[in-house]
C-alpha positions in Angstrom: 0.0 0.0 0.0 2.8 2.4 0.9 4.8 1.5 -2.2 1.8 2.1 -4.4 1.2 5.5 -2.7 4.8 6.6 -3.3 4.6 5.4 -7.0 1.4 7.3 -7.5 2.8 10.5 -6.0 5.9 10.3 -8.2 3.7 9.6 -11.3 1.7 12.7 -10.6 4.8 14.7 -10.1 6.4 13.5 -13.3 3.4 13.1 -15.6 3.2 16.7 -16.9 6.8 16.8 -18.0 6.6 13.3 -19.5 3.7 14.4 -21.7 5.6 17.5 -22.9 8.9 15.6 -23.6 9.7 14.7 -27.2 11.6 11.6 -26.1 10.5 8.1 -25.4 9.8 7.2 -21.8 11.1 3.7 -22.1 14.2 2.6 -20.3 15.9 1.3 -23.4 17.9 3.2 -26.0 16.2 5.6 -28.4 14.8 4.2 -31.6 17.0 4.0 -34.7 14.8 6.5 -36.5 15.3 9.0 -33.7 19.1 8.5 -33.7 19.3 8.7 -37.4 17.3 12.0 -37.3 19.6 13.3 -34.7 22.7 12.5 -36.7 21.2 13.9 -39.9 20.4 17.2 -38.1 23.9 17.5 -36.7 25.4 16.9 -40.2 22.9 19.3 -41.9 23.9 22.3 -39.8 27.7 22.7 -39.9 29.3 25.8 -38.5 31.2 27.7 -41.2 34.4 29.7 -40.6 32.7 32.9 -41.5 30.1 32.7 -38.7 27.0 30.5 -39.2 23.5 31.5 -38.7 22.4 32.0 -35.1 19.7 29.4 -35.3 22.5 26.8 -35.7 23.4 27.4 -32.1 19.9 26.9 -30.6 19.2 23.8 -28.4 22.7 22.5 -28.5 22.1 20.5 -25.3 18.8 18.9 -26.4 20.3 15.6 -27.8 22.2 15.0 -24.6 19.4 15.5 -22.0 17.2 12.4 -22.2 14.6 13.9 -19.8 11.9 11.3 -20.4 14.4 8.5 -19.6 15.5 10.3 -16.4 11.9 10.5 -15.3 11.3 6.8 -15.9 14.5 5.9 -14.0 13.5 8.1 -11.0 10.1 6.5 -10.8 11.6 3.0 -11.0 14.2 3.9 -8.3 11.5 5.1 -6.0 9.4 2.0 -6.6 12.4 -0.1 -5.6 12.5 1.8 -2.3 9.3 0.3 -1.0 10.7 -0.4 2.4 11.9 3.2 2.7 8.4 4.3 1.7 6.8 2.5 4.7 9.2 4.3 7.0 8.6 7.6 5.2 4.8 7.3 5.6 5.1 6.6 9.3 7.6 9.5 9.7 5.3 11.8 7.7 2.4 11.2 10.1 4.5 11.6 13.2 6.8 14.6 12.4 5.0 17.5 10.8 7.5 20.0 12.1 10.4 18.0 10.4 8.6 18.0 7.1 8.0 21.7 7.3 11.7 22.3 8.2 12.8 20.1 5.3 10.6 22.0 2.9 12.1 25.3 4.0 15.6 23.9 3.6 14.8 22.6 0.1 13.4 26.0 -0.9 16.5 27.7 0.3 18.8 25.3 -1.4 16.9 25.6 -4.7 17.1 29.4 -4.5 20.9 29.2 -3.9 21.3 26.8 -6.8 19.3 29.2 -9.1 21.6 32.0 -8.1 24.8 30.0 -8.7 23.9 28.1 -11.9 21.4 30.4 -13.6 20.2 29.1 -16.9 22.0 25.7 -16.3 19.4 25.0 -13.7 16.0 23.9 -15.1 13.3 23.7 -12.5 10.6 21.4 -13.8 6.9 21.6 -12.9 6.4 20.8 -9.3 3.5 18.4 -8.7 2.5 16.3 -5.7 4.6 18.4 -3.3 8.0 17.1 -4.6 10.7 19.4 -5.9 12.0 18.3 -9.3 14.9 19.9 -11.2 17.8 19.3 -13.6 21.3 20.8 -13.5 23.5 21.0 -16.7 27.1 20.4 -15.6 29.6 21.7 -18.1 33.3 20.7 -17.9 35.8 23.5 -18.0 38.5 22.4 -20.4 41.3 24.9 -20.4 43.5 23.0 -22.8 40.8 20.9 -24.5 40.2 17.2 -23.9 41.7 14.2 -25.7 39.3 11.4 -26.4 40.4 7.9 -27.5 37.5 5.9 -28.8 37.6 2.1 -29.4 35.4 1.6 -32.5 34.5 -1.7 -34.1 35.8 -1.9 -37.7 33.3 -4.5 -38.7 35.6 -6.3 -41.2 37.5 -8.6 -39.0 40.9 -6.8 -39.6 42.9 -5.2 -36.8 43.5 -1.5 -37.3 45.5 1.1 -35.3 43.5 4.2 -36.2 43.7 6.1 -32.9 46.2 6.8 -30.2 49.1 6.4 -32.7 51.4 8.5 -30.6 50.8 6.6 -27.4 53.9 4.6 -27.1 53.5 3.8 -23.4 50.4 1.7 -23.7 49.7 -1.6 -25.4 46.2 -1.7 -26.7 44.8 -5.2 -27.2 42.3 -4.3 -29.8 41.6 -7.8 -31.1 40.7 -8.5 -34.7 37.7 -6.2 -35.3 38.5 -3.0 -33.3 40.6 0.1 -33.8 41.3 3.3 -31.8 40.3 6.7 -33.0 41.8 9.8 -31.2 40.4 13.3 -31.4 40.5 16.5 -29.4 37.6 18.5 -28.1 37.3 22.1 -27.0 33.9 21.3 -25.4 32.4 18.1 -24.1 28.6 17.6 -24.1 27.0 18.4 -20.7 26.4 15.9 -18.0 22.8 16.3 -16.6 22.0 15.7 -12.9 18.3 15.2 -12.4 17.1 15.3 -8.8 13.7 14.6 -7.1 13.7 15.7 -3.5 11.6 13.5 -1.1 10.0 15.1 1.9 12.5 13.5 4.2 15.4 15.3 2.5 17.8 16.5 3.8 17.2 15.5 7.4 16.9 11.7 6.7 17.1 10.6 3.1 19.2 11.7 0.0 17.6 13.0 -3.2 16.4 10.6 -5.8 18.7 11.3 -8.8 19.9 10.1 -12.2 23.1 11.0 -13.9 22.8 11.4 -17.7 25.9 11.4 -19.9 24.8 10.2 -23.3 28.4 10.1 -24.5 30.0 8.1 -21.7 30.1 4.3 -21.3 27.7 2.8 -18.8 30.2 1.6 -16.2 31.7 5.1 -16.1 28.4 6.8 -15.3 27.7 4.1 -12.7 30.9 5.0 -11.0 29.7 8.6 -10.8 26.4 7.5 -9.2 28.4 5.4 -6.6 30.6 8.5 -5.8 27.5 10.6 -5.2 26.2 8.0 -2.8 29.6 8.2 -1.0 29.4 12.0 -0.7 26.0 11.7 0.8 27.2 9.1 3.3 30.0 11.6 4.4 27.5 14.5 4.7 24.3 12.9 6.3 21.5 15.3 7.0 23.0 18.2 5.0 22.0 19.8 1.7 24.2 17.9 -0.8 23.2 18.8 -4.3 25.8 21.7 -4.6 28.6 19.3 -3.4 27.5 16.8 -6.0 27.6 19.3 -8.8 31.0 20.7 -7.7 32.5 17.2 -7.5 31.3 16.2 -10.9 32.5 19.4 -12.5 35.9 19.5 -10.9 36.9 15.9 -10.1 34.8 13.4 -12.0 37.0 13.2 -15.1 40.2 12.8 -13.2 38.5 10.1 -11.0 37.4 8.1 -14.1 40.6 8.6 -16.2 43.8 9.2 -14.3 46.1 10.2 -17.2 43.8 12.9 -18.6 42.8 10.9 -21.6 39.1 10.1 -22.0 38.6 6.5 -23.2 35.3 5.4 -24.7 34.0 2.1 -26.0 35.0 -0.2 -23.2 31.5 -1.4 -22.2 30.8 -5.1 -21.9 27.5 -6.8 -22.6 27.3 -8.4 -19.1 27.7 -5.1 -17.3 24.2 -4.1 -16.2 25.3 -1.0 -14.3 23.4 1.3 -12.0 19.8 2.0 -12.8 20.3 5.7 -12.1 23.1 5.9 -14.8 21.8 7.0 -18.2 24.8 6.4 -20.6 25.6 6.1 -24.2 23.1 3.9 -26.1 24.3 4.6 -29.7 27.5 3.2 -31.2 30.5 5.4 -31.0 30.7 5.8 -34.8 27.4 7.8 -34.4 28.2 9.5 -31.1 31.7 10.8 -32.0 30.4 12.9 -35.0 27.7 14.4 -32.7 30.3 15.2 -30.1 32.5 16.9 -32.7 29.5 18.9 -34.0 28.6 20.0 -30.4 32.2 21.1 -29.7 32.4 23.0 -33.0 29.1 24.9 -32.4 30.0 25.7 -28.8 33.3 27.0 -29.9 31.6 29.3 -32.4 29.1 30.3 -29.8 31.9 31.4 -27.5 33.4 33.3 -30.4 30.2 35.2 -31.0 30.0 36.3 -27.3 33.7 37.4 -27.0 35.0 40.9 -27.8 37.5 41.1 -30.6 39.8 43.8 -32.1 39.5 44.6 -35.9 43.1 45.1 -37.2 41.8 47.4 -40.0 39.7 50.0 -38.1 41.0 49.1 -34.6 37.5 49.0 -33.2 36.4 46.5 -30.6 33.1 44.6 -30.9 31.5 41.3 -30.2 32.2 38.3 -32.4 28.8 38.5 -34.0 30.0 41.6 -35.8 33.2 39.9 -37.0 34.3 37.7 -39.9 36.6 34.8 -39.3 38.5 33.8 -42.5 39.8 30.3 -43.1 43.2 31.5 -42.0 41.6 32.3 -38.6 42.3 36.1 -39.0 39.5 38.3 -37.7 38.1 41.5 -39.2 34.8 43.4 -38.6 32.0 42.9 -41.1 31.9 46.6 -42.1 35.6 46.7 -43.0 35.3 43.5 -45.0 32.3 44.7 -46.9 34.1 47.9 -47.8 37.2 46.1 -48.9 35.4 43.5 -51.0 33.1 46.1 -52.7 36.1 48.3 -53.6 38.1 45.5 -55.2 35.1 44.3 -57.2 34.4 47.8 -58.4 38.0 48.3 -59.5 38.2 44.8 -61.0 41.2 43.8 -58.8 39.9 40.4 -57.9 43.4 39.1 -57.1 43.4 41.4 -54.1 40.3 39.7 -52.6 42.5 38.0 -50.0 43.0 38.2 -46.2 43.9 41.9 -45.3 46.7 40.7 -43.0 49.9 41.7 -44.6 51.6 38.4 -43.9 48.7 36.3 -45.2 47.5 35.6 -48.8 44.4 33.4 -48.1 41.6 34.0 -50.6 38.2 35.1 -49.3 35.8 32.2 -49.9 33.1 32.3 -52.5 30.2 31.9 -49.9 31.6 34.7 -47.8 31.8 37.1 -50.8 28.1 36.3 -51.5 27.3 37.3 -47.9 29.4 40.5 -47.9 28.5 41.9 -51.4 25.2 43.2 -52.7 23.4 41.2 -55.5 24.7 43.5 -58.2 28.3 43.5 -56.9 28.3 39.7 -56.5 27.1 39.3 -60.1 29.9 41.6 -61.3 32.4 39.6 -59.3 31.0 36.4 -60.8 31.3 37.8 -64.3 34.8 39.1 -63.8 36.0 35.9 -62.2 34.7 34.0 -65.2 36.4 36.3 -67.7 39.7 36.1 -65.9 39.5 32.4 -65.7 38.9 32.2 -69.5 41.6 34.7 -70.2 44.1 32.6 -68.3 43.3 29.7 -70.6 45.7 29.7 -73.6 43.2 27.9 -75.9 40.3 30.3 -75.3 39.7 33.2 -77.6 36.8 35.5 -78.2 34.8 35.8 -81.4 35.5 39.3 -83.0 31.8 39.6 -84.0 29.7 38.5 -80.9 32.4 38.3 -78.2 31.7 34.7 -77.3 34.4 32.6 -75.9 35.7 29.9 -78.2 38.2 27.1 -78.2 41.0 27.2 -80.7 43.0 24.2 -82.0 46.7 23.8 -82.4 46.5 25.7 -85.7 44.9 28.7 -84.1 41.6 27.9 -85.8 38.4 28.8 -83.8 34.8 28.7 -84.7 32.1 30.7 -82.8 29.3 28.5 -81.5 26.8 31.4 -81.8 27.5 32.9 -85.2 29.6 30.0 -86.8 32.3 32.5 -87.8 35.6 30.7 -88.4 38.5 32.9 -87.5 42.2 33.0 -86.6 42.7 33.0 -82.8 45.8 35.3 -83.1 44.7 38.1 -85.4 40.9 37.6 -85.2 40.7 37.7 -89.0 39.1 35.2 -91.3 41.0 31.9 -90.8 44.0 31.8 -93.2 45.7 28.4 -93.0 49.3 28.5 -94.1 49.6 32.3 -94.2 51.1 34.8 -91.8 48.8 37.0 -89.8 48.5 40.5 -91.3 50.3 43.3 -89.5 48.4 46.5 -88.4 49.9 48.3 -91.4 48.6 45.7 -93.8 45.2 45.9 -92.2 45.2 49.7 -92.8 46.4 49.2 -96.4 43.4 46.9 -97.0 41.0 49.5 -95.6 42.6 52.2 -97.7 42.3 50.1 -100.8 38.6 49.4 -100.1 38.0 53.2 -99.8 37.3 53.1 -96.0 40.3 55.3 -95.2 41.9 58.2 -96.9 45.7 58.8 -97.1 45.6 61.2 -94.2 43.5 59.0 -92.0 45.7 56.1 -92.7 48.8 58.1 -91.7 47.1 59.2 -88.5 46.1 55.7 -87.6 49.7 54.5 -88.1 50.9 57.2 -85.8 48.3 56.3 -83.2 49.2 52.6 -83.3 52.9 53.3 -82.9 52.3 55.7 -80.1 50.0 53.2 -78.4 52.3 50.2 -78.6 55.4 52.3 -77.6 54.4 52.1 -73.9 52.6 48.8 -73.9 54.0 45.6 -72.4 52.6 42.1 -71.9 52.3 40.7 -68.4 54.8 37.8 -68.1 52.2 35.8 -66.2 48.8 36.3 -67.9 50.0 38.0 -71.1 47.6 40.9 -70.7 48.7 44.1 -72.5 49.5 46.9 -70.0 50.1 50.5 -70.8 52.2 52.8 -68.6 51.2 56.5 -68.6 53.7 57.7 -66.0 55.7 56.5 -63.0 58.6 54.1 -62.5 59.4 50.8 -64.2 57.9 48.6 -61.4 54.6 47.5 -62.7 51.7 45.5 -61.3 49.3 43.6 -63.5 45.7 44.6 -62.7 44.5 41.2 -63.9 46.6 38.8 -61.9 48.7 41.0 -59.6 52.0 40.0 -61.0 54.9 42.4 -60.4 57.2 42.9 -63.4 59.8 45.3 -64.8 58.4 47.5 -67.6 61.8 47.8 -69.3 62.7 44.1 -69.6 59.2 42.5 -68.9 60.7 40.0 -66.4 58.7 38.9 -63.3 60.0 40.5 -60.1 59.2 40.3 -56.4 60.5 43.7 -55.2 62.9 46.5 -55.9 66.1 44.4 -55.8 65.8 43.9 -59.6 66.4 47.6 -60.3 69.8 47.7 -58.5 71.4 45.7 -61.4 70.7 46.1 -65.1 67.4 48.0 -65.2 66.8 51.4 -63.6 63.8 52.2 -61.5 63.0 55.3 -63.6 63.3 55.8 -67.3 66.5 57.5 -68.5 66.1 61.3 -69.1 65.8 62.3 -72.7 68.9 64.5 -73.5 68.4 64.8 -77.2 67.6 68.5 -77.1 70.7 69.3 -75.0 72.9 67.3 -77.4 71.5 69.2 -80.4 72.2 72.6 -78.7 75.7 71.5 -77.9 76.3 70.5 -81.5 75.1 74.0 -82.7 77.4 75.7 -80.3 80.4 73.8 -81.7 79.6 75.1 -85.2 78.7 78.7 -84.0 81.2 79.8 -81.4 79.6 83.3 -81.2 76.4 81.8 -79.9 78.2 79.9 -77.1 78.2 82.8 -74.6 74.6 83.6 -75.4 73.5 79.9 -75.0 75.5 79.6 -71.8 74.0 82.8 -70.3 70.6 81.6 -71.2 71.2 78.2 -69.6 72.6 79.8 -66.4 69.6 82.2 -66.3 67.3 79.2 -66.5 69.1 77.5 -63.6 69.0 80.6 -61.5 65.3 80.9 -61.9 64.9 77.3 -60.8 67.1 77.9 -57.7 65.7 81.3 -56.7 69.0 83.1 -57.2 69.4 86.5 -58.9 71.8 86.1 -61.9 73.3 89.1 -63.6 74.4 88.4 -67.2 
């Protein structure tokens, strides 16, 4: 009768939460469809280096909680305590003051736990006069955690996949197992679920379960045994805080002495503690979920921290920053301005990490996020053009500007207008003949009456003047004109540095200390002509000298008297 009364009370206390829980209330492992859905969800929402969407960070703890299973285990544990229930009923009828004192102490303890753990304490709906709550215990890993998992290979061959650098241990893996080693910045939470009986803390400990869906069963059972030991050392005292502190600070070192976490050592005959809710999925499914959790928690910490932008030197939260694949950080506003500027100027080769010692390209998906629709379409078009221009066998039709492939004989045919042309001179294909020079092209236009003699002469002068200061980039062969400045040139198409005088690729200014000068030599033809005249007309020497000196004095600000 007493056992039934306790079971009914627990059922009423746990029923509202069981109905709202999405998980199964059975004691066994979750169904294969549920685990498959969980794995698919974790794989479908990866965290990108540029800062994923905020919804990817929601409910990270949900797959690790197993609330319905904890409720079922608590009810079963209470049903097993039938003898204690008989004593509890007699004590309840005889000691009203003790019950009232325990209730006050429970309320005070719960208030203190809420102040300490904040959002990590989840107070569940209180029914039947019993206090029911969960605490999410998160391990503080200053240097990360190394996990060595023993995974079944399933093919009967021995493999040494993990712990390859561990020379001090001899792993007897058998014929169908191998070890996989990985590092975690964050471990999934351990959940302590407590149901406080009316006789707590004066007489009985809390009913509890320890949920660690990534640990082996015997390890979680050891934690339950240790919590019993702590209660035995502190009888009649509020013990939940001591439990949480011990799990957070000492449980890992108590289970694994050398700092390495080993998983996959369960045996089929090990029943374990009924209060221990451990890993029910195979490690090949759990390890990817653990890695996904660690990655998302790492990104969540990045979003909440304050960082310094090395472009504008402003500090802001990580949600306003961009993390490039090279791990360099810059604020979103600076990166948007930088990308927009280079796309507008067509300098796509400079769409790289702004750090002066880094040359990592900005990813395609990040450019799409930073640029407007119009700017991204321009970038896409320019990137395609530059890719085609870098291909030696791609030429453009002179009529419709469509990219075409040319063969070894420089023959190309446009797929749009079917015009067959020479890929070198863009004229009608002329097998076995040399390409016409610009002068020959002008001669043909003159012969056809399209150009007059004067127009032809002017065109020739324009062509010669144009090509006088034009060089081909040694990397991408783009024609580059220099209007002014030194001989150090940078190709606007590929960013290659080269010497304008000799057209050799260079890396800095060291090239100009040898054969080529940094600046073009000064034209002294006019001076040489004047000197030649003075040699043939000595009378003009003094006049020319005086004129030259007067010009120098004007430049230097001196008064010169002839």
